[in-house]
TIGU-261811 format. One record per atom (N, C-alpha, C): residue in one letter; x, y, z; atom name. Coordinates in Angstrom, 1 decimal. Example, Ala and Ser with C-alpha at 12.3 -4.5 7.8 and 13.67 -1.06 7.14 Angstrom:
! residues 2
  residu       x       y       z  atome
       A    13.2    -5.7     7.8      N
       A    12.3    -4.5     7.8     CA
       A    13.2    -3.3     7.8      C
       S    12.8    -2.2     7.1      N
       S    13.7    -1.1     7.1     CA
       S    12.9     0.0     7.9      C
This chain:
! residues 235
  residu       x       y       z  atome
       M   -54.2   -10.3    40.0      N
       M   -53.0   -11.1    39.7     CA
       M   -52.8   -11.3    38.2      C
       Q   -54.0   -11.5    37.5      N
       Q   -53.9   -11.7    36.0     CA
       Q   -53.5   -10.4    35.4      C
       R   -54.1    -9.2    35.9      N
       R   -53.7    -7.9    35.3     CA
       R   -52.2    -7.6    35.5      C
       R   -51.8    -8.0    36.8      N
       R   -50.3    -7.7    37.1     CA
       R   -49.5    -8.6    36.1      C
       F   -49.9    -9.8    35.9      N
       F   -49.1   -10.7    35.0     CA
       F   -49.1   -10.1    33.6      C
       S   -50.2    -9.5    33.1      N
       S   -50.3    -9.0    31.8     CA
       S   -49.4    -7.8    31.6      C
       W   -49.4    -6.9    32.6      N
       W   -48.5    -5.8    32.5     CA
       W   -47.0    -6.2    32.5      C
       S   -46.7    -7.2    33.4      N
       S   -45.4    -7.7    33.4     CA
       S   -44.9    -8.3    32.1      C
       A   -45.9    -9.0    31.5      N
       A   -45.5    -9.7    30.2     CA
       A   -45.3    -8.6    29.2      C
       L   -46.1    -7.5    29.1      N
       L   -45.9    -6.5    28.2     CA
       L   -44.6    -5.8    28.4      C
       W   -44.2    -5.6    29.6      N
       W   -43.0    -4.9    29.9     CA
       W   -41.8    -5.8    29.4      C
       L   -41.9    -7.1    29.7      N
       L   -40.8    -8.0    29.2     CA
       L   -40.7    -8.0    27.7      C
       M   -41.9    -7.9    27.0      N
       M   -41.8    -7.9    25.6     CA
       M   -41.2    -6.6    25.0      C
       A   -41.5    -5.5    25.7      N
       A   -40.9    -4.2    25.3     CA
       A   -39.4    -4.2    25.4      C
       V   -38.9    -4.8    26.5      N
       V   -37.5    -4.9    26.7     CA
       V   -36.8    -5.8    25.8      C
       A   -37.5    -6.9    25.4      N
       A   -36.9    -7.9    24.6     CA
       A   -36.9    -7.5    23.1      C
       L   -37.8    -6.6    22.7      N
       L   -37.9    -6.3    21.3     CA
       L   -36.6    -5.9    20.6      C
       P   -35.8    -5.0    21.2      N
       P   -34.6    -4.6    20.6     CA
       P   -33.7    -5.8    20.4      C
       V   -33.7    -6.8    21.3      N
       V   -32.9    -8.0    21.1     CA
       V   -33.4    -8.8    20.0      C
       W   -34.8    -9.0    19.9      N
       W   -35.3    -9.7    18.8     CA
       W   -35.0    -9.1    17.4      C
       A   -34.8    -7.8    17.4      N
       A   -34.6    -7.1    16.2     CA
       A   -33.1    -7.3    15.7      C
       Q   -32.3    -7.9    16.5      N
       Q   -30.9    -8.1    16.1     CA
       Q   -30.7    -9.6    15.8      C
       H   -29.9    -9.9    14.9      N
       H   -29.6   -11.3    14.5     CA
       H   -28.1   -11.4    14.5      C
       T   -27.6   -12.4    15.1      N
       T   -26.1   -12.7    15.2     CA
       T   -25.7   -13.4    13.9      C
       G   -24.5   -13.0    13.4      N
       G   -24.0   -13.6    12.2     CA
       G   -22.5   -13.4    12.2      C
       H   -21.9   -13.6    11.0      N
       H   -20.5   -13.4    10.8     CA
       H   -20.2   -13.1     9.3      C
       A   -19.1   -12.5     9.1      N
       A   -18.6   -12.2     7.7     CA
       A   -18.0   -13.4     7.1      C
       N   -18.3   -13.7     5.8      N
       N   -17.7   -14.8     5.2     CA
       N   -16.5   -14.5     4.4      C
       S   -16.1   -13.2     4.5      N
       S   -14.9   -12.8     3.7     CA
       S   -14.4   -11.4     4.3      C
       L   -13.2   -11.0     3.9      N
       L   -12.7    -9.7     4.3     CA
       L   -13.6    -8.6     3.6      C
       V   -14.2    -7.7     4.3      N
       V   -15.1    -6.8     3.6     CA
       V   -15.0    -5.4     4.4      C
       G   -15.2    -4.4     3.6      N
       G   -15.2    -3.0     4.2     CA
       G   -16.5    -2.6     4.7      C
       L   -16.6    -2.0     5.9      N
       L   -17.8    -1.5     6.5     CA
       L   -18.0    -0.1     6.0      C
       R   -19.2     0.2     5.5      N
       R   -19.4     1.5     4.8     CA
       R   -20.4     2.4     5.7      C
       A   -20.3     3.7     5.4      N
       A   -21.2     4.6     6.1     CA
       A   -22.6     4.7     5.5      C
       G   -22.8     4.0     4.5      N
       G   -24.1     3.9     3.8     CA
       G   -24.2     2.6     2.9      C
       P   -25.4     2.3     2.4      N
       P   -25.5     1.1     1.7     CA
       P   -25.1     1.2     0.2      C
       S   -23.8     1.4     0.0      N
       S   -23.2     1.4    -1.3     CA
       S   -21.7     1.5    -1.2      C
       E   -21.0     0.9    -2.2      N
       E   -19.6     0.9    -2.1     CA
       E   -19.0     2.3    -2.2      C
       E   -19.8     3.3    -2.7      N
       E   -19.3     4.7    -2.8     CA
       E   -19.2     5.4    -1.5      C
       Y   -20.0     4.9    -0.5      N
       Y   -19.9     5.6     0.8     CA
       Y   -18.6     5.4     1.5      C
       R   -18.3     6.3     2.4      N
       R   -17.0     6.3     3.1     CA
       R   -16.8     5.0     3.9      C
       R   -15.6     4.5     3.8      N
       R   -15.3     3.3     4.6     CA
       R   -15.1     3.7     6.1      C
       V   -15.8     3.0     7.0      N
       V   -15.7     3.3     8.4     CA
       V   -15.1     2.2     9.2      C
       G   -14.7     1.1     8.5      N
       G   -14.2     0.0     9.3     CA
       G   -13.9    -1.2     8.3      C
       E   -13.5    -2.3     8.9      N
       E   -13.2    -3.5     8.1     CA
       E   -13.6    -4.7     9.0      C
       V   -14.2    -5.7     8.4      N
       V   -14.6    -6.9     9.1     CA
       V   -13.8    -8.1     8.5      C
       Q   -13.1    -8.8     9.4      N
       Q   -12.3    -9.9     9.0     CA
       Q   -13.2   -11.2     8.7      C
       P   -12.7   -12.1     7.9      N
       P   -13.5   -13.3     7.7     CA
       P   -13.8   -14.0     9.1      C
       G   -15.1   -14.3     9.3      N
       G   -15.4   -14.9    10.6     CA
       G   -15.7   -13.9    11.6      C
       G   -15.6   -12.6    11.3      N
       G   -15.8   -11.6    12.3     CA
       G   -17.3   -11.6    12.7      C
       T   -17.5   -11.4    14.0      N
       T   -18.9   -11.4    14.6     CA
       T   -19.7   -10.2    14.1      C
       L   -20.9   -10.3    13.8      N
       L   -21.8    -9.2    13.4     CA
       L   -23.1    -9.3    14.1      C
       Q   -23.6    -8.1    14.4      N
       Q   -25.0    -8.0    14.8     CA
       Q   -25.8    -7.4    13.7      C
       V   -26.7    -8.1    13.1      N
       V   -27.5    -7.6    11.9     CA
       V   -28.8    -7.0    12.4      C
       Y   -29.0    -5.7    12.0      N
       Y   -30.2    -5.0    12.4     CA
       Y   -31.3    -5.1    11.3      C
       G   -30.9    -5.2    10.1      N
       G   -31.9    -5.3     9.0     CA
       G   -31.3    -5.0     7.7      C
       C   -32.0    -5.2     6.6      N
       C   -31.5    -5.0     5.3     CA
       C   -32.5    -4.2     4.5      C
       L   -32.0    -3.6     3.4      N
       L   -32.8    -2.8     2.5     CA
       L   -33.8    -3.7     1.8      C
       D   -34.9    -3.1     1.3      N
       D   -35.9    -3.9     0.6     CA
       D   -35.3    -4.7    -0.5      C
       S   -34.3    -4.1    -1.2      N
       S   -33.7    -4.8    -2.3     CA
       S   -32.9    -6.1    -1.8      C
       G   -32.6    -6.1    -0.5      N
       G   -31.8    -7.2     0.0     CA
       G   -30.3    -7.1    -0.2      C
       A   -29.9    -6.0    -0.9      N
       A   -28.5    -6.0    -1.3     CA
       A   -27.5    -5.6    -0.2      C
       W   -28.0    -4.7     0.7      N
       W   -27.1    -4.2     1.8     CA
       W   -27.9    -4.3     3.1      C
       C   -27.0    -4.5     4.2      N
       C   -27.6    -4.7     5.5     CA
       C   -26.9    -3.8     6.6      C
       D   -27.7    -3.3     7.5      N
       D   -27.1    -2.5     8.6     CA
       D   -26.6    -3.4     9.7      C
       V   -25.4    -3.3    10.1      N
       V   -24.7    -4.2    11.0     CA
       V   -23.9    -3.4    12.0      C
       R   -23.5    -4.2    13.1      N
       R   -22.5    -3.7    14.0     CA
       R   -21.4    -4.8    14.1      C
       S   -20.2    -4.4    13.8      N
       S   -19.0    -5.2    14.0     CA
       S   -18.4    -4.9    15.3      C
       P   -17.4    -5.6    15.8      N
       P   -16.7    -5.2    17.0     CA
       P   -16.0    -3.9    16.9      C
       E   -15.9    -3.4    15.7      N
       E   -15.2    -2.1    15.4     CA
       E   -16.1    -0.9    15.3      C
       A   -17.2    -1.1    14.6      N
       A   -18.1     0.1    14.3     CA
       A   -19.4    -0.4    13.8      C
       R   -20.3     0.6    13.7      N
       R   -21.6     0.4    13.1     CA
       R   -21.6     0.9    11.6      C
       G   -22.2     0.1    10.7      N
       G   -22.2     0.5     9.3     CA
       G   -22.9    -0.5     8.5      C
       W   -22.7    -0.4     7.2      N
       W   -23.4    -1.2     6.2     CA
       W   -22.5    -2.2     5.5      C
       L   -23.0    -3.4     5.3      N
       L   -22.2    -4.4     4.5     CA
       L   -23.1    -5.0     3.4      C
       P   -22.4    -5.5     2.3      N
       P   -23.2    -6.2     1.3     CA
       P   -23.8    -7.5     1.9      C
       A   -25.1    -7.7     1.6      N
       A   -25.7    -8.9     2.2     CA
       A   -25.0   -10.2     1.8      C
       A   -24.3   -10.2     0.6      N
       A   -23.6   -11.4     0.2     CA
       A   -22.5   -11.8     1.1      C
       S   -22.0   -10.8     1.9      N
       S   -20.9   -11.1     2.8     CA
       S   -21.3   -11.5     4.2      C
       I   -22.6   -11.6     4.4      N
       I   -23.1   -11.9     5.8     CA
       I   -23.7   -13.3     5.8      C
       V   -23.3   -14.1     6.9      N
       V   -23.9   -15.4     7.1     CA
       V   -24.6   -15.3     8.5      C
       L   -25.9   -15.6     8.6      N
       L   -26.5   -15.6     9.9     CA
       L   -26.3   -16.9    10.7      C
       A   -26.3   -16.8    12.0      N
       A   -26.1   -18.0    12.8     CA
       A   -27.4   -18.9    12.7      C
       H   -28.5   -18.3    12.5      N
       H   -29.8   -19.0    12.4     CA
       H   -30.7   -18.4    11.4      C
       G   -31.0   -19.2    10.4      N
       G   -32.0   -18.7     9.4     CA
       G   -31.3   -18.0     8.2      C
       A   -32.1   -17.8     7.2      N
       A   -31.7   -17.2     5.9     CA
       A   -31.8   -15.6     6.1      C
       L   -30.8   -14.9     5.6      N
       L   -30.8   -13.5     5.8     CA
       L   -32.0   -12.8     5.2      C
       N   -32.5   -13.2     4.1      N
       N   -33.6   -12.6     3.4     CA
       N   -34.9   -13.0     3.9      C
       Q   -34.9   -13.9     4.9      N
       Q   -36.2   -14.3     5.5     CA
       Q   -36.4   -13.9     6.9      C
       V   -35.4   -13.7     7.7      N
       V   -35.6   -13.4     9.1     CA
       V   -35.3   -12.0     9.6      C
       V   -34.5   -11.3     8.8      N
       V   -34.1    -9.9     9.3     CA
       V   -35.2    -8.9     8.8      C
       P   -35.4    -7.9     9.6      N
       P   -36.4    -6.9     9.1     CA
       P   -35.9    -6.1     7.9      C
       K   -36.8    -5.5     7.2      N
       K   -36.5    -4.6     6.1     CA
       K   -36.3    -3.1     6.6      C
       L   -35.3    -2.5     6.1      N
       L   -35.0    -1.1     6.6     CA
       L   -35.0    -0.2     5.4      C
       T   -35.1     1.1     5.7      N
       T   -34.8     2.2     4.8     CA
       T   -33.6     3.0     5.4      C
       F   -32.9     3.6     4.5      N
       F   -31.7     4.4     4.9     CA
       F   -32.0     5.8     4.9      C
       S   -31.8     6.5     6.0      N
       S   -31.9     8.0     6.1     CA
       S   -30.6     8.5     6.5      C
       L   -29.9     9.2     5.6      N
       L   -28.5     9.6     5.8     CA
       L   -28.4    10.4     7.1      C
       D   -29.1    11.5     7.2      N
       D   -29.0    12.4     8.3     CA
       D   -29.2    11.7     9.7      C
       A   -30.3    10.9     9.8      N
       A   -30.6    10.3    11.0     CA
       A   -29.5     9.2    11.3      C
       Y   -29.1     8.5    10.4      N
       Y   -28.1     7.4    10.6     CA
       Y   -26.7     8.0    11.0      C
       W   -26.3     9.0    10.2      N
       W   -25.0     9.7    10.6     CA
       W   -25.0    10.4    11.9      C
       D   -26.1    11.0    12.2      N
       D   -26.2    11.7    13.5     CA
       D   -26.1    10.7    14.7      C
       T   -26.7     9.6    14.5      N
       T   -26.8     8.6    15.5     CA
       T   -25.4     7.9    15.7      C
       H   -24.8     7.6    14.6      N
       H   -23.6     6.7    14.7     CA
       H   -22.2     7.4    14.4      C
       Y   -22.3     8.5    13.7      N
       Y   -21.0     9.2    13.4     CA
       Y   -20.9    10.6    13.8      C
       R   -21.7    11.1    14.6      N
       R   -21.7    12.5    15.0     CA
       R   -20.3    12.9    15.5      C
       G   -19.9    14.1    15.0      N
       G   -18.6    14.6    15.4     CA
       G   -17.5    14.3    14.5      C
       R   -17.7    13.3    13.6      N
       R   -16.6    13.0    12.7     CA
       R   -16.5    14.1    11.6      C
       E   -15.3    14.4    11.2      N
       E   -15.1    15.6    10.3     CA
       E   -15.8    15.5     9.0      C
       W   -16.1    14.2     8.5      N
       W   -16.7    14.0     7.2     CA
       W   -18.2    14.0     7.3      C
       T   -18.8    14.3     8.5      N
       T   -20.3    14.3     8.6     CA
       T   -20.8    15.8     8.5      C
       V   -19.9    16.7     8.2      N
       V   -20.4    18.1     8.1     CA
       V   -21.3    18.3     6.9      C
       E   -22.0    19.4     6.9      N
       E   -23.1    19.6     5.9     CA
       E   -22.5    19.6     4.5      C
       S   -21.3    20.1     4.3      N
       S   -20.8    20.1     2.9     CA
       S   -20.6    18.7     2.4      C
       E   -20.3    17.7     3.3      N
       E   -20.1    16.3     2.9     CA
       E   -21.5    15.7     2.7      C
       R   -22.4    16.0     3.6      N
       R   -23.8    15.4     3.5     CA
       R   -24.5    15.8     2.2      C
       A   -24.2    17.0     1.7      N
       A   -24.9    17.5     0.5     CA
       A   -24.7    16.5    -0.7      C
       Y   -23.6    15.9    -0.7      N
       Y   -23.3    15.0    -1.9     CA
       Y   -24.0    13.7    -1.8      C
       W   -24.4    13.3    -0.6      N
       W   -25.0    12.0    -0.4     CA
       W   -26.5    12.0    -0.1      C
       R   -27.0    13.1     0.3      N
       R   -28.4    13.1     0.8     CA
       R   -29.4    12.7    -0.2      C
       D   -29.2    13.0    -1.4      N
       D   -30.2    12.6    -2.5     CA
       D   -29.7    11.3    -3.2      C
       H   -28.7    10.7    -2.7      N
       H   -28.2     9.5    -3.3     CA
       H   -29.2     8.3    -3.1      C
       T   -29.6     7.6    -4.1      N
       T   -30.5     6.4    -3.9     CA
       T   -29.6     5.2    -3.6      C
       P   -29.8     4.6    -2.5      N
       P   -29.0     3.4    -2.1     CA
       P   -29.0     2.3    -3.2      C
       G   -27.8     1.9    -3.6      N
       G   -27.7     0.8    -4.6     CA
       G   -27.4     1.4    -6.0      C
       D   -27.7     2.7    -6.2      N
       D   -27.4     3.3    -7.4     CA
       D   -26.0     3.9    -7.4      C
       S   -25.4     4.0    -8.6      N
       S   -24.1     4.6    -8.7     CA
       S   -24.3     6.1    -8.7      C
       L   -23.3     6.8    -8.2      N
       L   -23.3     8.3    -8.3     CA
       L   -23.1     8.7    -9.7      C
       P   -23.5     9.9   -10.2      N
       P   -23.2    10.3   -11.5     CA
       P   -21.7    10.3   -11.8      C
       L   -21.3     9.9   -13.0      N
       L   -19.9     9.9   -13.3     CA
       L   -19.2    11.2   -13.1      C
       E   -20.0    12.3   -13.5      N
       E   -19.3    13.6   -13.3     CA
       E   -19.1    14.0   -11.9      C
       L   -19.9    13.4   -11.0      N
       L   -19.7    13.7    -9.5     CA
       L   -18.5    13.0    -9.0      C
       L   -18.2    11.9    -9.6      N
       L   -17.0    11.1    -9.1     CA
       L   -15.8    11.4   -10.0      C
       A   -15.9    12.3   -10.9      N
       A   -14.9    12.5   -11.9     CA
       A   -13.5    12.8   -11.2      C
       P   -12.4    12.2   -11.7      N
       P   -11.1    12.4   -11.1     CA
       P   -10.6    13.8   -11.4      C
       G   -11.1    14.5   -12.4      N
       G   -10.6    15.8   -12.8     CA
       G   -11.5    16.9   -12.2      C
       G   -11.8    17.9   -13.0      N
       G   -12.6    19.0   -12.5     CA
       G   -14.0    19.0   -12.9      C
       G   -14.6    17.8   -12.9      N
       G   -16.0    17.7   -13.3     CA
       G   -17.0    18.5   -12.5      C
       V   -18.0    18.9   -13.1      N
       V   -19.1    19.6   -12.4     CA
       V   -20.4    19.0   -12.9      C
       T   -21.3    18.7   -11.9      N
       T   -22.6    18.1   -12.3     CA
       T   -23.5    19.1   -12.9      C
       A   -24.7    18.6   -13.4      N
       A   -25.6    19.5   -14.1     CA
       A   -26.1    20.6   -13.2      C
       D   -26.2    20.4   -11.9      N
       D   -26.7    21.4   -11.0     CA
       D   -25.6    22.3   -10.5      C
       G   -24.4    22.2   -11.0      N
       G   -23.3    23.0   -10.6     CA
       G   -22.5    22.6    -9.5      C
       V   -22.7    21.4    -8.9      N
       V   -22.0    20.9    -7.8     CA
       V   -20.6    20.4    -8.2      C
       Q   -19.5    20.7    -7.5      N
       Q   -18.2    20.2    -7.9     CA
       Q   -18.1    18.7    -7.7      C
       S   -17.3    18.1    -8.5      N
       S   -17.0    16.7    -8.3     CA
       S   -16.3    16.5    -7.0      C
       L   -16.4    15.2    -6.5      N
       L   -15.7    14.9    -5.2     CA
       L   -14.2    15.1    -5.3      C
       A   -13.7    14.7    -6.4      N
       A   -12.2    14.8    -6.6     CA
       A   -11.8    16.3    -6.6      C
       R   -12.6    17.1    -7.3      N
       R   -12.2    18.5    -7.4     CA
       R   -12.3    19.2    -6.1      C
       R   -13.4    18.8    -5.3      N
       R   -13.6    19.4    -4.0     CA
       R   -12.5    19.0    -3.1      C
       A   -12.1    17.7    -3.2      N
       A   -11.0    17.3    -2.3     CA
       A    -9.7    18.0    -2.6      C
       K    -9.4    18.2    -3.9      N
       K    -8.2    18.9    -4.3     CA
       K    -8.2    20.3    -3.8      C
       A    -9.4    21.0    -3.9      N
       A    -9.5    22.4    -3.5     CA
       A    -9.3    22.5    -2.0      C
       E    -9.9    21.5    -1.2      N
       E    -9.7    21.6     0.2     CA
       E    -8.2    21.3     0.6      C
       T    -7.6    20.4    -0.1      N
       T    -6.2    20.1     0.2     CA
       T    -5.3    21.3    -0.1      C
       R    -5.6    21.9    -1.3      N
       R    -4.8    23.1    -1.6     CA
       R    -5.0    24.2    -0.6      C
       A    -6.2    24.4    -0.2      N
       A    -6.5    25.5     0.8     CA
       A    -5.8    25.2     2.1      C
       E    -5.8    24.0     2.5      N
       E    -5.1    23.6     3.8     CA
       E    -3.6    23.8     3.7      C
       T    -3.0    23.4     2.5      N
       T    -1.6    23.5     2.3     CA
       T    -1.2    25.0     2.3      C
       E    -2.0    25.8     1.6      N
       E    -1.7    27.3     1.6     CA
       E    -1.8    27.9     3.0      C
       R    -2.8    27.5     3.8      N
       R    -2.9    28.0     5.1     CA
       R    -1.7    27.6     6.0      C
       T    -1.3    26.4     5.9      N
       T    -0.1    25.9     6.6     CA
       T     1.2    26.7     6.2      C
       Q     1.3    26.9     4.9      N
       Q     2.5    27.7     4.4     CA
       Q     2.5    29.1     4.9      C
       R     1.3    29.7     5.0      N
       R     1.2    31.1     5.5     CA
       R     1.6    31.1     7.0      C
       E     1.1    30.2     7.7      N
       E     1.4    30.1     9.1     CA
       E     2.9    29.9     9.3      C
       R     3.5    29.0     8.6      N
       R     4.9    28.8     8.7     CA
       R     5.7    30.0     8.3      C
       A     5.3    30.7     7.3      N
       A     6.0    31.9     6.8     CA
       A     6.0    33.0     7.9      C
       V     4.9    33.1     8.6      N
       V     4.8    34.1     9.7     CA
       V     5.7    33.7    10.9      C
       I     5.7    32.4    11.2      N
       I     6.6    31.9    12.3     CA
       I     8.0    32.1    11.9      C
       D     8.4    31.8    10.7      N
       D     9.8    31.9    10.3     CA
       D    10.2    33.4    10.3      C
       R     9.4    34.2     9.8      N
       R     9.7    35.6     9.7     CA
       R     9.9    36.2    11.1      C
       A     9.0    35.8    12.0      N
       A     9.2    36.3    13.4     CA
       A    10.5    35.8    14.0      C
       A    10.9    34.6    13.8      N
       A    12.1    34.1    14.3     CA
       A    13.3    34.8    13.8      C
       L    13.3    35.1    12.5      N
       L    14.4    35.9    11.9     CA
       L    14.4    37.3    12.4      C
       N    13.3    37.9    12.6      N
       N    13.2    39.2    13.2     CA
       N    13.8    39.3    14.6      C
       R    13.6    38.2    15.4      N
       R    14.1    38.2    16.7     CA
       R    15.7    38.1    16.7      C
       I    16.2    37.3    15.7      N
       I    17.6    37.2    15.5     CA
       I    18.2    38.6    15.2      C
       D    17.6    39.3    14.3      N
       D    18.0    40.6    13.9     CA
       D    17.9    41.6    15.1      C
       A    16.9    41.4    15.9      N
       A    16.8    42.3    17.0     CA
       A    17.9    42.1    18.0      C
       D    18.3    40.8    18.2      N
       D    19.4    40.5    19.1     CA
       D    20.7    41.1    18.6      C
       R    20.9    41.0    17.3      N
       R    22.1    41.6    16.7     CA
       R    22.1    43.1    16.9      C
       R    20.9    43.7    16.7      N
       R    20.8    45.2    16.8     CA
       R    21.2    45.6    18.3      C
       D    20.6    44.8    19.2      N
       D    20.9    45.2    20.6     CA
       D    22.4    45.0    21.0      C
       D    23.0    43.9    20.4      N
       D    24.4    43.7    20.7     CA
       D    25.3    44.8    20.1      C
       K    24.9    45.3    18.9      N
       K    25.6    46.4    18.3     CA
       K    25.5    47.7    19.0      C
       I    24.3    47.9    19.5      N
       I    24.0    49.1    20.3     CA
       I    24.9    49.1    21.6      C
       H    25.0    47.9    22.3      N
       H    25.8    47.8    23.5     CA
       H    27.3    48.0    23.2      C
       R    27.7    47.6    22.0      N
       R    29.1    47.8    21.6     CA
       R    29.3    49.3    21.4      C
       C    28.4    49.9    20.7      N
       C    28.5    51.3    20.5     CA
       C    28.6    52.1    21.8      C
       E    27.8    51.7    22.8      N
       E    27.8    52.4    24.1     CA
       E    29.0    52.2    24.9      C
       R    29.7    51.0    24.6      N
       R    30.9    50.7    25.4     CA
       R    32.2    51.1    24.6      C
       S    32.0    51.7    23.5      N
       S    33.2    52.0    22.7     CA
       S    34.0    53.2    23.2      C
       G    33.5    54.0    24.1      N
       G    34.2    55.1    24.6     CA
       G    34.3    56.3    23.6      C
       S    33.7    56.3    22.5      N
       S    33.8    57.3    21.5     CA
       S    33.0    58.5    22.0      C
       Q    33.1    59.6    21.2      N
       Q    32.3    60.8    21.5     CA
       Q    30.8    60.5    21.4      C
       D    30.1    61.4    22.1      N
       D    28.6    61.2    22.1     CA
       D    28.0    61.1    20.7      C
       D    28.5    62.1    19.8      N
       D    27.9    62.1    18.5     CA
       D    28.2    60.8    17.7      C
       T    29.4    60.3    17.9      N
       T    29.8    59.0    17.3     CA
       T    29.0    57.9    17.8      C
       V    28.8    57.8    19.1      N
       V    28.0    56.8    19.7     CA
       V    26.5    56.8    19.2      C
       Q    26.0    58.0    19.2      N
       Q    24.6    58.1    18.7     CA
       Q    24.5    57.7    17.3      C
       S    25.5    58.1    16.5      N
       S    25.4    57.7    15.1     CA
       S    25.5    56.2    14.9      C
       C    26.4    55.6    15.7      N
       C    26.5    54.1    15.7     CA
       C    25.2    53.5    16.1      C
       I    24.5    54.0    17.1      N
       I    23.2    53.4    17.6     CA
       I    22.2    53.6    16.5      C
       S    22.1    54.8    15.9      N
       S    21.2    55.0    14.9     CA
       S    21.3    54.1    13.7      C
       Q    22.6    53.8    13.3      N
       Q    22.9    52.9    12.2     CA
       Q    22.4    51.5    12.5      C
       A    22.6    51.1    13.8      N
       A    22.2    49.7    14.2     CA
       A    20.7    49.6    14.1      C
       R    20.0    50.6    14.6      N
       R    18.5    50.6    14.5     CA
       R    18.0    50.7    13.1      C
       S    18.7    51.5    12.2      N
       S    18.3    51.6    10.8     CA
       S    18.5    50.3    10.1      C
       D    19.7    49.6    10.4      N
       D    19.9    48.3     9.7     CA
       D    18.9    47.3    10.1      C
       Y    18.5    47.3    11.4      N
       Y    17.4    46.4    11.8     CA
       Y    16.1    46.6    11.1      C
       E    15.7    47.9    11.1      N
       E    14.4    48.2    10.5     CA
       E    14.4    47.9     9.0      C
       Q    15.5    48.2     8.3      N
       Q    15.6    47.9     6.9     CA
       Q    15.5    46.4     6.6      C
       S    16.2    45.6     7.5      N
       S    16.1    44.2     7.3     CA
       S    14.7    43.6     7.5      C
       V    14.0    44.1     8.6      N
       V    12.6    43.7     8.8     CA
       V    11.7    44.1     7.7      C
       R    11.9    45.3     7.2      N
       R    11.0    45.8     6.2     CA
       R    11.2    45.0     4.9      C
       Q    12.5    44.7     4.5      N
       Q    12.8    44.0     3.3     CA
       Q    12.2    42.5     3.4      C
       R    12.3    41.9     4.6      N
       R    11.8    40.6     4.8     CA
       R    10.3    40.6     4.6      C
       C     9.6    41.6     5.2      N
       C     8.2    41.7     5.1     CA
       C     7.7    41.9     3.6      C
       E     8.4    42.8     2.9      N
       E     8.1    43.0     1.5     CA
       E     8.2    41.8     0.7      C
       N     9.3    41.0     0.9      N
       N     9.5    39.8     0.2     CA
       N     8.4    38.8     0.4      C
       S     8.0    38.7     1.7      N
       S     6.9    37.8     2.0     CA
       S     5.6    38.2     1.4      C
       R     5.3    39.5     1.3      N
       R     4.1    40.0     0.7     CA
       R     4.1    39.7    -0.8      C
       N     5.3    39.9    -1.4      N
       N     5.4    39.6    -2.8     CA
       N     5.1    38.1    -3.2      C
       Q     5.4    37.3    -2.3      N
       Q     5.2    35.8    -2.5     CA
       Q     3.8    35.4    -2.2      C
       D     3.1    36.1    -1.2      N
       D     1.8    35.7    -0.9     CA
       D     1.0    36.9    -0.4      C
       D     0.1    37.5    -1.2      N
       D    -0.7    38.6    -0.8     CA
       D    -1.6    38.4     0.4      C
       A    -1.9    37.1     0.7      N
       A    -2.8    36.8     1.8     CA
       A    -2.2    36.9     3.1      C
       L    -0.8    37.0     3.2      N
       L    -0.2    37.1     4.5     CA
       L    -0.6    38.4     5.2      C
       P    -0.7    38.3     6.6      N
       P    -1.1    39.4     7.3     CA
       P    -0.1    40.5     7.3      C
       R    -0.5    41.7     7.6      N
       R     0.4    42.9     7.6     CA
       R     1.5    42.6     8.6      C
       C     2.8    42.9     8.2      N
       C     3.9    42.6     9.1     CA
       C     4.7    43.8     9.6      C
       I     4.3    45.0     9.1      N
       I     5.0    46.2     9.5     CA
       I     3.9    47.2    10.0      C
       D     4.1    47.6    11.2      N
       D     3.1    48.6    11.8     CA
       D     3.5    50.0    11.4      C
């Protein structure tokens, strides 16, 4: 009986530990929830004043804490957290921040958790500001050759805009080609119904086809002159 009680007690302790590791609190002001323990990390949510929080722990420095709000999991400045029981720096466990493990657990699948984004943050020391050249609003490049966040964002936006424009150009060109094809077919039908001599009818049909091909070719050449990256449009 005593052994059975001991095992039961151990099992209950194991189940209860995750609960003990959490502390209920609330936000004392409007504050942004971050993907890491620094203002520079991406904003993943917002906590309203009085918003309920589950606090899992804080950095050794005590400056930032890992929490869950009704909206998301993330990091808040310790100064914005009030525990329901006890002082924050005395009762919550101390944590370290591992970017890959944390993002994989809580943000997997979000577009900003790809490797290219992680590379900027993996070596970032929580609580320290990123190098100014990394955050530069212009075309700054760090000492190790990494583009600034602003420059990379501009490059990605420009590439996406150019891709969209190319796709739209292809769609528009195809639509205009279909209109010209309908005109060609209508003209051919008129040629065939004209009652003229065979040579005249064939000449009329040939002219209709020639006009169509010339129109398509000219449209294609104009598109290529504007953007060399467009796919080939004349077979």
